[in-house]
C-alpha positions in Angstrom: 16.9 -12.8 -42.9 17.9 -13.1 -39.2 16.1 -9.8 -38.5 12.8 -11.6 -38.7 13.6 -13.6 -35.5 14.6 -10.7 -33.4 12.5 -9.7 -30.3 9.6 -7.5 -31.1 7.8 -4.8 -29.1 4.9 -7.2 -28.7 6.8 -10.0 -27.1 4.8 -11.5 -24.3 1.7 -9.5 -25.1 -1.5 -11.6 -25.1 -3.9 -8.8 -25.8 -6.3 -10.4 -23.3 -6.9 -9.4 -19.7 -7.7 -12.5 -17.6 -10.9 -12.8 -15.6 -9.3 -13.9 -12.3 -5.8 -13.4 -10.8 -4.4 -14.9 -7.6 -1.1 -14.4 -5.8 0.3 -17.4 -7.8 -0.2 -15.5 -11.0 1.9 -12.5 -10.2 5.7 -12.2 -9.7 7.0 -12.6 -6.2 7.7 -9.4 -4.4 11.3 -8.2 -4.3 12.9 -5.6 -2.0 10.7 -2.8 -3.3 8.3 -4.1 -5.9 4.5 -4.6 -5.7 2.4 -6.5 -8.3 -1.2 -5.3 -8.6 -2.5 -7.9 -11.0 -2.3 -8.8 -14.7 -3.1 -6.7 -17.7 -3.2 -7.4 -21.4 0.6 -7.4 -21.7 1.3 -9.5 -18.5 1.7 -8.8 -14.8 1.5 -5.1 -13.7 4.1 -4.2 -11.1 5.6 -1.0 -9.8 8.6 -0.1 -7.6 8.1 1.7 -4.3 11.6 3.3 -4.6 11.7 4.2 -8.3 8.1 4.4 -9.6 5.9 5.5 -6.8 6.2 5.5 -3.0 2.4 5.8 -2.4 -0.7 4.2 -3.8 -4.3 5.4 -3.9 -7.1 3.0 -4.5 -10.5 4.6 -5.3 -13.6 2.4 -5.5 -17.2 2.4 -4.2 -18.0 0.1 -1.3 -18.2 -3.6 -2.0 -15.9 -3.5 -5.1 -12.8 -5.1 -3.5 -10.7 -2.4 -1.9 -9.9 -4.6 1.1 -8.8 -7.5 -1.3 -6.4 -5.1 -3.0 -5.1 -4.0 0.4 -4.5 -7.7 1.4 -2.7 -8.4 -1.8 -0.4 -5.5 -1.3 0.1 -6.1 2.5 1.0 -9.8 2.2 3.5 -9.1 -0.6 5.3 -6.6 1.5 5.2 -8.6 4.7 6.5 -11.6 2.9 9.8 -9.8 2.1 10.3 -8.6 5.7 8.5 -5.2 5.7 6.4 -3.9 8.5 2.7 -3.0 8.1 0.5 -0.6 10.0 -3.3 -0.9 9.5 -5.6 2.1 10.0 -9.1 0.8 9.7 -12.1 2.7 11.0 -14.4 -0.1 9.9 -12.6 -2.2 12.5 -12.9 -5.5 10.7 -11.4 -5.0 7.2 -8.3 -7.0 8.0 -9.0 -9.4 10.8 -6.3 -11.7 9.3 -3.6 -9.1 10.3 -4.5 -8.7 14.0 -2.5 -11.7 15.2 0.6 -11.0 13.1 2.3 -8.7 15.6 5.2 -7.6 15.6 5.4 -7.5 11.7 2.0 -5.9 11.7 3.1 -3.4 14.1 -0.2 -1.8 15.0 -3.9 -2.0 14.1 -5.8 1.2 14.8 -9.5 0.9 14.5 -11.2 4.1 15.8 -10.6 7.8 15.0 -8.6 8.7 18.1 -6.3 5.6 17.8 -5.9 6.3 14.1 -5.0 9.9 14.8 -2.5 8.8 17.5 -1.0 6.2 15.1 -0.5 8.8 12.4 1.2 11.2 14.9 3.6 8.4 15.9 4.3 7.6 12.3 5.1 11.3 11.8 7.6 11.1 14.7 9.1 8.0 13.2 9.4 9.8 9.9 11.2 12.7 11.6 13.6 10.2 13.4 14.4 8.5 10.2 15.1 11.8 8.4 17.5 12.7 11.2 19.3 9.4 10.8 19.6 10.1 7.1 20.9 13.6 7.8 23.8 12.2 10.0 24.6 9.2 7.9 27.8 9.6 5.9 27.7 6.4 3.8 25.5 5.2 1.0 21.9 6.4 1.8 20.6 2.9 0.8 22.6 1.5 3.8 21.4 4.0 6.4 20.2 2.2 9.6 16.7 3.7 9.5 14.9 0.4 10.2 12.6 -1.8 8.0 10.3 -0.5 5.3 6.9 0.5 6.7 3.7 0.3 4.6 0.6 2.0 6.0 -2.7 0.5 4.9 -5.2 3.3 5.4 -8.8 2.1 4.9 -11.7 4.5 4.4 -9.3 7.4 4.1 -11.8 9.9 2.8 -14.3 9.2 5.6 -11.5 9.4 8.2 -9.6 12.5 7.2 -12.6 14.8 8.0 -12.9 13.3 11.4 -9.2 13.7 12.0 -9.5 17.4 11.1 -11.9 17.8 14.0 -9.7 15.7 16.3 -6.6 17.8 15.5 -8.5 20.9 16.5 -9.6 19.6 19.8 -6.5 17.6 20.9 -3.1 19.0 21.8 -0.5 17.1 19.7 2.7 18.9 20.7 3.0 20.6 17.4 2.3 17.5 15.3 -1.2 16.7 14.2 -2.6 13.6 12.5 -3.2 15.5 9.2 0.3 17.0 9.4 1.7 13.5 9.7 -0.4 12.2 6.9 0.9 15.0 4.6 4.5 14.6 5.8 4.5 10.9 4.9 3.2 11.7 1.4 5.7 14.4 0.8 8.8 13.0 2.6 8.2 9.2 3.0 10.0 7.7 0.0 13.6 8.4 1.0 13.1 6.8 4.5 10.9 3.9 3.3 7.5 4.9 4.8 4.7 4.4 2.3 1.0 5.2 2.3 -1.5 2.9 0.6 -4.8 4.8 0.9 -8.3 3.5 0.1 -11.2 5.7 -0.5 -14.8 5.6 -1.9 -14.3 9.0 -3.5 -11.0 10.8 -2.9 -12.5 14.3 -3.1 -11.2 17.7 -2.2 -13.8 18.1 0.5 -12.6 14.9 2.2 -9.1 16.2 2.5 -7.7 14.8 -0.7 -6.5 18.1 -2.1 -4.7 18.4 -5.4 -1.2 18.6 -3.8 -2.0 15.5 -1.7 -3.2 13.5 -4.8 -0.1 14.5 -6.7 2.0 12.4 -4.3 0.2 9.2 -5.3 2.1 8.0 -8.3 0.0 4.9 -8.7 -3.8 5.2 -8.7 -6.1 2.2 -8.9 -9.6 3.1 -10.1 -12.5 0.6 -9.7 -16.1 1.3 -10.5 -15.4 5.0 -10.9 -17.4 7.9 -12.3 -16.3 10.4 -15.0 -16.1 13.0 -12.2 -13.7 10.7 -10.2 -11.6 10.1 -13.3 -11.2 13.8 -14.1 -10.3 14.6 -10.5 -7.8 11.7 -9.9 -6.5 10.5 -13.2 -6.7 13.3 -15.8 -3.0 13.0 -16.4 -3.7 9.6 -17.9 -5.7 11.1 -20.7 -9.4 11.3 -21.6 -12.0 9.6 -19.5 -12.3 5.9 -20.0 -15.3 4.1 -18.6 -14.7 1.8 -15.7 -14.0 -1.8 -16.8 -16.8 -4.3 -16.1 -16.1 -7.4 -14.1 -15.3 -8.4 -10.6 -11.8 -7.3 -9.6 -11.3 -5.3 -12.8 -9.9 -1.8 -12.6 -7.9 0.9 -14.4 -4.4 1.6 -13.1 -3.1 5.1 -13.7 0.7 5.2 -13.5 2.6 8.2 -14.8 0.6 9.3 -17.8 -0.5 5.8 -18.8 -3.8 4.0 -18.0 -3.9 0.2 -18.1 -6.8 -2.1 -17.6 -5.8 -4.7 -15.0 -7.4 -7.7 -13.4 -6.4 -7.0 -9.8 -5.0 -9.8 -7.6 -7.5 -11.6 -5.4 -6.1 -12.5 -2.0 -8.6 -14.4 0.1 -8.8 -13.3 3.7 -8.6 -16.9 5.0 -5.2 -17.4 3.2 -3.5 -14.1 4.0 -2.1 -14.8 7.4 -0.8 -18.2 6.4 0.9 -16.7 3.4 2.8 -14.3 5.7 3.5 -16.9 8.4 5.1 -19.3 5.9 7.5 -16.6 4.6 11.2 -17.0 5.8 11.7 -13.3 5.5 8.7 -12.5 7.6 9.7 -15.1 10.2 13.2 -13.5 10.4 11.7 -10.1 10.8 9.4 -11.3 13.6 12.3 -12.8 15.4 14.4 -9.6 15.0 11.6 -7.3 16.2 10.8 -9.6 19.2 14.4 -9.6 20.4 14.3 -13.2 21.7 12.3 -16.3 20.8 10.7 -16.1 24.3 9.1 -12.8 23.3 7.8 -14.2 20.0 4.0 -14.5 19.9 2.8 -18.1 19.9 1.5 -17.9 16.3 5.1 -17.1 15.1 6.8 -19.7 17.3 4.5 -22.3 15.8 5.2 -21.1 12.3 8.9 -21.0 12.7 9.0 -24.4 14.5 7.3 -26.2 11.6 
């Protein structure tokens, strides 16, 4: 009866969601993967190229949005990606401020966030032109490193950007235009939006067509109204899981309870600085060792 020893659909399933998950409990990031945490059947990961180019995290204040952002950012930085932080709160990611050039920019007020989005939009256009003219395998096109945009307080910022776009001349490219363009056209040229909101509502600028572009939605401490607006494709309303760092992840049409990865702020910079891929990217972006910021020279010299 050899059939009794064959693999089953339940291999690896524990049926239990852990109470606490750190970066050591999830698979190391690869060229395009992100691990969000651990669910009842093991680590929950997705692929930026195949599964979803953009992520939406919806949670009330104080329930760990910035910790999720850190976990995503350090994973991508550790494999040589670049990160841009848009943070109107100004202090959500202090750990990232000294990691230039791999953290390419930290915008912390409405006008600088608007300018950063406009510049990201121009970079998107440049990359699309490179892809248009490239005759080889699209995966080998010289577009530059993957860029992950960590956009904190998205819902509170988009309405301000709408006012900014009306009052500022942007040479045909506004901040909201760029935000939408990245969501609709970013995947092929490796520019990804990770947006964080307390309530990603229509009124704040999170319209239905915008939300459709977020293939992965992380829901923490949500209401039934938020579920119906953001995750109705994942079935009937399921009450928010109870427990610190616990959320529902809506991916495709499946909802999974996941203990999200906790990345302490005091450990985040060191995690990136110790990564050989991040060190190599810092050297490449700086051009010469002389141009490397001191924090990177010290890390590489260890």
